[in-house]
matplotlib code that plots the C-alpha trace (Angstrom):
import matplotlib.pyplot as plt

x = [0.0, 1.0, -0.3, -1.2, 1.6, 3.9, 4.6, 3.5, 0.2, 2.2, 4.0, 1.3, -2.3, -4.9, -6.2, -3.9, -0.4, -1.1, -3.7, -3.4, -4.8, -4.9, -1.6, -3.1, -5.5, -4.0, -7.3, -7.3, -3.6, -4.5, -7.5, -5.3, -2.7, -5.3, -6.9, -3.5, -3.0, -6.5, -6.4, -3.1, -4.2, -4.8, -1.3, 0.3, -1.7, -0.7, 3.0, 3.1, 1.5, 3.9, 6.9, 5.9, 5.3, 8.8, 10.4, 8.8, 8.5, 11.4, 14.3, 17.0, 15.8, 12.3, 13.5, 16.0, 13.2, 11.0, 13.9, 14.8, 11.2, 11.0, 14.2, 13.4, 10.0, 11.5, 14.2, 11.7, 9.4, 12.3, 13.5, 10.0, 9.5, 12.8, 12.0, 8.6, 10.0, 10.4, 13.1, 12.1, 14.6]
y = [0.0, 3.6, 7.1, 9.4, 11.8, 13.3, 11.1, 7.8, 7.7, 7.7, 4.5, 2.4, 1.8, 1.3, -2.2, -3.4, -2.9, -1.4, -0.1, 3.7, 5.9, 9.7, 11.0, 12.5, 9.7, 7.6, 5.7, 4.7, 3.6, 1.5, -0.1, -0.8, -2.5, -4.6, -5.5, -6.8, -8.8, -10.3, -10.9, -12.6, -13.5, -9.8, -8.9, -11.6, -10.5, -6.8, -7.8, -10.0, -7.3, -4.6, -6.8, -7.7, -4.1, -3.2, -5.9, -4.6, -0.9, 0.2, -1.8, -0.2, -1.5, -0.1, 3.2, 3.6, 3.1, 5.7, 8.2, 7.6, 8.2, 11.3, 12.8, 12.0, 13.6, 16.7, 17.0, 16.6, 19.2, 21.6, 21.1, 21.6, 24.8, 26.2, 25.4, 27.2, 30.2, 33.5, 36.0, 39.5, 42.1]
z = [0.0, -0.6, -0.7, -3.6, -2.7, -5.4, -8.4, -6.8, -8.7, -12.0, -10.9, -9.2, -10.0, -7.3, -7.0, -9.8, -8.4, -5.0, -2.6, -2.9, -0.2, 0.4, 1.7, 4.9, 5.7, 8.4, 8.8, 5.2, 5.5, 8.5, 6.7, 3.6, 5.9, 7.6, 4.3, 3.0, 6.1, 5.9, 2.2, 1.4, -2.1, -2.8, -1.4, -3.6, -6.7, -6.2, -5.5, -8.6, -10.8, -9.4, -10.0, -13.5, -14.3, -13.0, -15.0, -18.2, -17.7, -15.5, -17.0, -19.1, -22.6, -21.9, -20.5, -23.4, -25.9, -24.2, -24.0, -27.6, -28.7, -26.5, -27.8, -31.4, -31.1, -29.5, -32.1, -35.0, -33.4, -32.9, -36.5, -37.8, -35.7, -36.9, -40.5, -40.2, -38.3, -40.1, -39.4, -38.5, -39.6]

ax = plt.figure().add_subplot(projection="3d")
ax.plot(x, y, z, "-o")
ax.set_aspect("equal")
plt.show()
């Protein structure tokens, strides 16, 4: 379980890879903790899903591909913008 603070919601998905609660809600965090303890199958399913996501999304080959795509897109956009820009004298 985790909170919805900062960038965490971009990394985990509620009920798929984690139980996500509001960052300032200690009751919800306690409930999520108890739920994981009471439902070991849920805990195992979330852990497996989180691990699988990490092994596919956050490994160097996947990150390299994302970065290459991002930089290629930015370079193409910049080149297109420069080609379309007019010089004011």
